[in-house]
C-alpha positions as semicolon CSV with decimal commas, in nm:
position;residue;x (nm);y (nm);z (nm)
1;M;-3,426;0,035;-0,262
2;P;-3,123;0,020;-0,100
3;A;-3,129;-0,109;0,210
4;Q;-2,995;0,155;0,370
5;L;-3,278;0,407;0,252
6;Q;-3,559;0,166;0,372
7;G;-3,803;0,279;0,674
8;G;-4,082;0,489;0,738
9;A;-4,085;0,773;0,510
10;N;-4,254;1,089;0,448
11;L;-4,245;1,235;0,060
12;Q;-4,413;1,495;-0,089
13;S;-4,330;1,662;-0,461
14;R;-4,443;1,791;-0,774
15;I;-4,442;1,533;-1,076
16;R;-4,439;1,622;-1,434
17;V;-4,480;1,331;-1,695
18;A;-4,415;1,451;-2,092
19;P;-4,322;1,248;-2,383
20;G;-3,940;1,271;-2,456
21;V;-3,676;1,179;-2,730
22;A;-3,710;0,842;-2,665
23;G;-3,977;0,736;-2,411
24;Y;-4,090;0,946;-2,147
25;D;-3,929;1,227;-1,923
26;V;-4,011;1,261;-1,591
27;V;-3,941;1,577;-1,332
28;L;-3,972;1,593;-0,985
29;T;-3,963;1,948;-0,776
30;E;-4,028;2,139;-0,465
31;I;-3,893;1,730;-0,340
32;A;-3,921;1,726;0,058
33;A;-3,862;1,367;0,223
34;N;-3,805;1,240;0,587
35;V;-3,636;0,869;0,609
36;D;-3,650;0,880;0,975
37;E;-3,418;1,108;1,110
38;L;-3,250;1,195;0,745
39;A;-3,447;1,494;0,580
40;I;-3,372;1,604;0,232
41;T;-3,509;1,860;0,001
42;G;-3,419;1,911;-0,406
43;K;-3,550;1,781;-0,748
44;A;-3,517;1,467;-1,002
45;N;-3,550;1,388;-1,336
46;M;-3,591;1,071;-1,546
47;A;-3,537;1,047;-1,933
48;G;-3,631;0,763;-2,114
49;L;-3,852;0,599;-1,899
50;L;-3,988;0,292;-2,077
51;T;-3,693;0,241;-2,319
52;S;-3,393;0,013;-2,258
53;Q;-3,171;0,246;-2,122
54;P;-3,325;0,514;-1,900
55;T;-3,091;0,762;-1,716
56;F;-3,191;0,976;-1,390
57;S;-3,010;1,274;-1,207
58;I;-3,111;1,349;-0,834
59;T;-2,982;1,669;-0,668
60;F;-3,055;1,700;-0,297
61;A;-2,961;1,899;0,046
62;S;-2,967;1,827;0,395
63;P;-2,963;2,024;0,675
64;T;-2,716;1,902;0,995
65;I;-2,710;1,497;1,075
66;D;-2,398;1,282;1,255
67;L;-2,174;1,209;1,019
68;K;-2,218;0,855;1,132
69;T;-2,555;0,840;1,106
70;L;-2,509;0,956;0,725
71;F;-2,289;0,694;0,624
72;A;-2,527;0,431;0,799
73;R;-2,778;0,578;0,565
74;M;-2,576;0,587;0,247
75;P;-2,591;0,321;0,008
76;P;-2,239;0,198;-0,043
77;Q;-2,258;0,201;-0,418
78;W;-2,303;0,578;-0,407
79;I;-1,949;0,674;-0,271
80;H;-1,575;0,538;-0,320
81;P;-1,480;0,185;-0,152
82;Q;-1,209;0,309;0,021
83;L;-1,407;0,646;0,170
84;P;-1,588;0,406;0,457
85;G;-1,223;0,277;0,578
86;I;-1,095;0,650;0,601
87;V;-1,381;0,739;0,827
88;E;-1,372;0,446;1,066
89;Q;-0,964;0,422;1,086
90;R;-0,919;0,767;1,107
91;Q;-1,211;0,818;1,365
92;L;-1,378;1,092;1,147
93;G;-1,694;1,269;1,312
94;G;-1,846;1,555;1,395
95;T;-2,205;1,724;1,211
96;V;-2,240;1,714;0,861
97;E;-2,437;1,988;0,639
98;I;-2,506;1,851;0,268
99;V;-2,476;2,161;0,096
100;S;-2,548;2,017;-0,252
101;A;-2,542;1,669;-0,368
102;T;-2,585;1,523;-0,741
103;L;-2,644;1,177;-0,802
104;T;-2,663;1,059;-1,189
105;G;-2,674;0,755;-1,343
106;A;-2,833;0,470;-1,516
107;T;-3,029;0,159;-1,403
108;A;-2,944;-0,022;-1,759
109;P;-2,806;-0,270;-1,872
110;S;-2,654;-0,252;-1,535
111;P;-2,660;0,045;-1,253
112;Q;-2,411;0,303;-1,311
113;L;-2,338;0,565;-1,044
114;S;-2,175;0,885;-1,006
115;L;-2,211;1,111;-0,706
116;T;-2,070;1,478;-0,640
117;C;-2,134;1,644;-0,315
118;D;-2,026;1,953;-0,144
119;F;-2,045;1,934;0,248
120;R;-1,992;2,145;0,561
121;V;-1,847;1,921;0,849
122;E;-1,828;2,105;1,202
123;K;-1,696;1,999;1,571
124;G;-1,550;1,669;1,432
125;P;-1,252;1,458;1,556
126;A;-1,015;1,315;1,320
127;L;-0,665;1,140;1,303
128;I;-0,428;1,315;1,046
129;G;-0,098;1,204;0,906
130;N;0,110;0,925;0,955
131;D;0,146;0,970;1,326
132;R;-0,232;0,994;1,377
133;V;-0,239;1,297;1,547
134;P;-0,538;1,372;1,682
135;T;-0,735;1,687;1,574
136;Q;-1,018;1,830;1,754
137;D;-1,315;2,084;1,688
138;L;-1,213;2,014;1,305
139;S;-1,428;2,231;1,039
140;A;-1,441;2,216;0,676
141;I;-1,566;2,262;0,342
142;I;-1,534;1,948;0,165
143;S;-1,628;1,842;-0,201
144;V;-1,654;1,487;-0,309
145;E;-1,565;1,417;-0,653
146;P;-1,498;1,076;-0,884
147;G;-1,151;0,971;-0,755
148;R;-1,064;1,219;-0,504
149;I;-1,183;1,469;-0,246
150;R;-1,130;1,861;-0,181
151;V;-1,111;1,972;0,130
152;G;-1,054;2,404;0,195
153;K;-1,138;2,610;0,481
154;V;-0,974;2,364;0,729
155;T;-0,985;2,506;1,117
156;G;-0,917;2,337;1,430
157;S;-0,659;2,230;1,670
158;Y;-0,390;2,013;1,537
159;W;-0,195;1,870;1,824
160;T;-0,081;2,211;1,963
161;L;-0,151;2,397;1,670
162;Q;-0,442;2,619;1,634
163;M;-0,536;2,565;1,264
164;T;-0,652;2,922;1,095
165;D;-0,652;2,776;0,757
166;G;-0,579;2,518;0,534
167;K;-0,646;2,282;0,234
168;A;-0,630;1,908;0,164
169;V;-0,675;1,675;-0,174
170;V;-0,736;1,312;-0,093
171;S;-0,668;1,091;-0,377
172;F;-0,782;0,719;-0,430
173;L;-0,538;0,520;-0,555
174;D;-0,516;0,141;-0,622
175;E;-0,241;0,115;-0,362
176;G;-0,475;0,313;-0,094
177;P;-0,609;0,661;-0,054
178;W;-0,348;0,928;-0,050
179;M;-0,332;1,293;0,119
180;E;-0,168;1,609;0,022
181;L;-0,185;1,889;0,349
182;D;-0,121;2,204;0,350
183;I;-0,209;2,392;0,690
184;S;-0,155;2,718;0,851
185;G;-0,238;2,839;1,227
186;N;-0,141;2,964;1,542
187;M;0,133;2,863;1,828
188;T;0,289;2,997;2,142
189;A;0,647;2,844;2,291
190;A;0,392;2,742;2,597
191;D;0,218;2,527;2,367
192;L;0,568;2,331;2,289
193;V;0,573;2,159;2,628
194;T;0,289;1,970;2,792
195;T;0,480;1,845;3,107
196;S;0,534;1,974;3,430
197;D;0,911;1,899;3,426
198;V;0,980;2,183;3,177
199;E;0,924;2,536;3,282
200;I;0,875;2,787;2,949
201;V;0,976;3,138;3,093
202;N;0,793;3,365;2,865
203;P;0,499;3,144;2,682
204;E;0,417;3,480;2,485
205;Q;0,762;3,498;2,301
206;Y;0,766;3,631;1,979
207;L;0,931;3,422;1,696
208;A;0,834;3,546;1,367
209;T;0,585;3,714;1,137
210;L;0,521;3,569;0,757
211;D;0,389;3,864;0,584
212;S;0,388;3,677;0,227
213;P;0,185;3,416;0,122
214;E;0,477;3,259;-0,063
215;A;0,676;3,214;0,261
216;S;0,709;2,938;0,511
217;L;0,821;2,887;0,817
218;E;1,027;2,541;0,973
219;L;1,129;2,551;1,325
220;E;1,351;2,242;1,440
221;L;1,408;2,201;1,831
222;V;1,599;1,952;2,002
223;V;1,587;1,947;2,354
224;E;1,818;1,689;2,567
225;K;1,699;1,640;2,953
226;G;2,003;1,847;3,177
227;K;2,002;2,182;3,329
228;E;2,254;2,394;3,145
229;I;2,162;2,518;2,790
230;V;2,468;2,460;2,528
231;N;2,464;2,523;2,156
232;R;2,444;2,230;1,934
233;D;2,779;2,301;1,759
234;D;2,969;2,259;2,090
235;R;2,824;1,912;2,112
236;A;3,170;1,774;2,021
237;H;3,355;1,976;2,300
238;Q;3,362;1,899;2,665
239;R;3,054;2,015;2,838
240;P;2,928;2,013;3,176
241;Q;2,728;1,653;3,261
242;G;2,357;1,682;3,261
243;S;2,384;1,990;3,029
244;I;2,075;2,071;2,762
245;V;2,179;2,070;2,396
246;A;1,975;2,307;2,212
247;Q;1,907;2,320;1,841
248;A;1,675;2,599;1,629
249;V;1,673;2,626;1,294
250;K;1,457;2,857;1,099
251;Q;1,373;2,870;0,738
252;I;1,234;3,079;0,519
253;E;1,186;2,959;0,169
254;A;0,916;2,949;-0,140
255;M;0,631;2,749;-0,098
256;P;0,715;2,400;-0,253
257;T;0,538;2,300;-0,571
258;R;0,244;2,035;-0,541
259;Q;0,477;1,744;-0,622
260;E;0,692;1,862;-0,305
261;R;0,446;1,885;-0,055
262;Q;0,399;1,705;0,242
263;K;0,203;1,360;0,165
264;Q;0,066;1,130;0,384
265;V;-0,059;0,775;0,325
266;L;-0,424;0,804;0,511
267;V;-0,448;0,406;0,539
268;P;-0,131;0,221;0,553
């Protein structure tokens, strides 16, 4: 029994044992277990009991639990070795509901385990991207698969952007975890400025509407300290001292291919 799962427990289940193709088959149904603050429900089966190579499968679910508590209770051999580093360095948190998790493996000649899991994260903080942008109230549906993690229905506050939807794929590579991220959301002019030295005259100014799933908007602003606005094209010409140089570039284009999407290394 892994040390992380040791503690006071309350377990109940229906058990059926029958001769199998080799050895015996054991089926557990209506499992309900409580290990301290961790509660799970599910089912399990083992094939080839009393043979040299028994196999097993456990499917379980769990109600809401704190993410850090879940990782403290999860044996490290159940998950990818890079995953705990992501959780720590990216300061991931929040509450987690395990919708469904399946652990399969064999106990001999040496333990072999594989975990797939679908869970829901809510009200979580995170640091995203190379610049470790703070994200608050993060909610998402996460699927853990061998070698990668898929994330969907992402919402929350990404810097000043209110994310309304998003998706991501985290791949566990030899050189470290790698993330591809696509998000969409809402931002007003007021969200661009967080200092009292600058005033947005019309913070609700309409900028653009994207009405096609194949469209994207790229907006670049360059502002230098000053008192008068001057077009960037006029920078080479004489302009009043202390002027503001502004540039706005809008580009509507087809969505990039998967290889062309922004890729961000999670762990340097």
